[in-house]
C-alpha positions in Angstrom: 0.0 0.0 0.0 1.3 3.4 -1.0 1.2 6.0 1.8 0.6 9.5 0.7 1.4 12.2 3.2 -0.3 15.6 3.3 2.0 18.6 2.7 0.7 21.0 5.4 2.6 23.8 7.0 2.9 23.6 10.8 0.8 26.7 11.4 -2.0 25.3 9.2 -2.3 21.8 10.8 -5.0 22.7 13.2 -7.1 24.5 10.6 -6.7 21.6 8.2 -7.7 19.1 11.0 -10.8 21.1 11.7 -11.6 21.2 7.9 -11.3 17.4 7.7 -13.5 17.0 10.8 -16.2 19.3 9.4 -16.1 17.6 6.0 -16.5 14.1 7.5 -19.0 14.9 10.1 -21.4 16.8 7.8 -24.5 18.7 9.0 -25.4 18.5 12.7 -28.0 19.9 15.0 -25.5 21.6 17.2 -25.3 25.4 17.5 -22.1 26.9 16.1 -20.7 27.3 19.7 -21.6 23.7 20.6 -20.1 22.4 17.5 -16.9 24.3 18.3 -16.7 22.2 21.5 -17.5 18.9 19.8 -15.0 19.6 17.0 -12.2 20.2 19.5 -13.1 17.0 21.4 -12.9 15.1 18.1 -9.6 16.8 17.3 -8.2 15.8 20.7 -9.3 12.2 20.5 -9.7 11.3 16.8 -13.1 9.8 17.8 -16.1 10.9 15.8 -18.5 9.1 18.1 -18.4 12.1 20.4 -20.6 13.9 17.8 -23.3 11.4 18.9 -22.5 11.2 22.6 -22.0 14.8 23.8 -24.9 16.4 25.5 -25.3 20.1 26.4 -27.6 21.8 28.9 -29.3 24.7 27.0 -27.5 27.2 29.2 -24.1 25.6 29.2 -22.2 27.7 26.8 -23.5 31.0 28.1 -22.7 30.0 31.7 -19.2 29.0 30.8 -18.4 32.2 28.9 -19.8 34.3 31.8 -17.7 32.4 34.3 -14.5 32.7 32.2 -15.0 36.4 31.4 -15.8 37.0 35.1 -12.3 35.8 36.1 -13.5 32.6 37.8 -11.3 29.6 38.1 -11.4 26.1 36.7 -11.2 23.0 38.9 -10.2 19.6 37.5 -10.2 16.2 39.1 -6.8 15.1 38.0 -3.5 16.8 37.0 -3.6 15.5 33.5 -6.7 17.6 32.8 -5.2 20.6 34.5 -2.0 20.4 32.5 -4.0 20.3 29.3 -6.0 23.5 29.9 -4.8 26.6 28.0 -3.9 28.6 31.1 -2.6 31.6 29.2 -6.0 32.2 27.7 -7.7 31.7 31.1 -5.3 34.1 32.7 -6.4 37.0 30.4 -9.4 37.3 32.7 -7.6 36.5 35.9 -8.7 32.9 36.1 -6.5 30.0 37.3 -6.7 26.2 37.1 -6.9 24.3 40.4 -6.3 20.6 41.1 -5.6 19.4 44.6 -5.6 15.6 44.0 -1.8 15.3 44.5 -1.7 17.3 47.8 -0.5 15.2 50.8 -3.3 16.3 53.0 -5.8 15.2 50.4 -4.2 11.7 50.3 -4.2 11.5 54.1 -7.9 12.5 54.5 -8.9 10.1 51.7 -7.2 7.2 53.4 -8.6 8.1 56.8 -12.2 8.4 55.5 -12.1 5.6 53.0 -12.7 7.9 50.1 -11.0 8.5 46.8 -8.5 11.3 46.6 -10.4 12.9 43.7 -13.6 13.4 45.7 -11.7 14.7 48.7 -9.8 17.1 46.5 -13.1 18.4 45.0 -14.6 19.0 48.4 -11.6 21.0 49.5 -11.7 23.3 46.5 -15.1 24.9 47.1 -13.7 28.2 48.4 -11.5 28.8 45.3 -14.0 30.9 43.3 -14.6 28.0 40.9 -16.7 28.7 37.8 -16.1 25.5 35.8 -15.6 22.1 37.2 -14.1 19.7 34.7 -14.2 16.0 35.6 -12.5 13.6 33.1 -11.3 10.7 35.1 -13.1 10.0 38.4 -16.8 9.2 38.5 -16.5 9.5 42.3 -15.5 13.2 41.8 -18.4 13.8 39.5 -20.8 12.2 42.0 -19.3 14.4 44.8 -19.8 17.5 42.7 -23.5 16.7 42.1 -24.0 15.7 45.8 -22.6 19.1 46.9 -24.7 21.1 44.4 -27.9 19.2 45.3 -27.3 19.8 49.0 -26.9 23.5 48.3 -23.3 23.5 49.5 -21.9 24.7 46.2 -22.9 26.4 43.0 -20.3 26.3 40.2 -21.4 27.9 36.9 -20.8 24.8 34.7 -20.1 21.1 35.4 -18.2 19.3 32.7 -18.6 15.6 33.4 -16.9 13.2 31.1 -15.2 10.6 33.3 -14.0 7.5 31.4 -14.3 3.9 32.5 -16.4 1.0 33.5 -17.4 1.5 37.1 -20.1 4.2 37.5 -18.7 6.3 34.6 -21.7 6.0 32.3 -24.0 6.0 35.3 -22.6 9.3 36.8 -22.9 11.0 33.4 -26.4 9.8 33.0 -27.3 11.4 36.3 -25.6 14.6 35.3 -27.6 14.7 32.0 -30.8 14.9 34.1 -29.7 18.0 36.1 -31.3 21.4 35.7 -28.1 23.3 36.1 -25.6 23.9 33.3 -23.6 20.9 32.2 -21.7 19.3 29.4 -21.4 15.5 29.4 -20.9 12.5 27.1 -23.0 9.4 27.3 -21.5 6.0 27.8 -18.1 4.9 28.9 -16.0 7.1 26.7 -14.4 10.3 28.0 -11.2 11.1 29.8 -8.9 13.9 30.8 -8.1 14.9 27.2 -11.8 15.3 26.6 -12.3 17.4 29.7 -9.4 19.6 28.8 -10.5 19.9 25.2 -14.0 21.1 26.3 -12.5 23.7 28.6 -10.1 24.9 25.8 -12.9 25.2 23.3 -14.9 27.3 25.8 -11.8 29.5 26.5 -11.4 30.2 22.8 -15.1 31.0 22.4 -14.8 33.4 25.3 -11.9 35.1 23.6 -13.6 35.7 20.2 -17.2 36.3 20.9 
């Protein structure tokens, strides 16, 4: 089989990738802003099934842009998601990315209470002016976020819930999809830290141009 490589300049790779995605996916029912999120997730994963799996609360995009432009912070469940977020764009409005899962006190409390580090880290970050919570790895963290919101203990502007896996991943996302507050999620087992970071980055870019 003959392999033919594309001759694309480095600065044009992303635009060409987006063009290919748009060409292959065809017409969708997403709004332009929603499609910008879906497109970046597909770009990050190479997985077109996200065009079928991603679900948006009607107010998700507006809530995210308001939070970002208001200088609020982003909270992630794991460091991999935090590393993937475009912090330079977020910093334009004064926002920062928080992830406490690696902190020694989080590990100690999690062990003492028989909890996961991710859910303890989430609970400890409530006072950090969090606008967007992005969960890409731990269903327990997403369940903790929803529990705290439902109790009235916390009110972030947007919950991004896309944990990957086989134990309560699909179930936690199904619960999120029923909530009345702004969310972005993906049905089924697929997700992950790259997906969570890609969603946040798409929202950051929307905030920067609209």
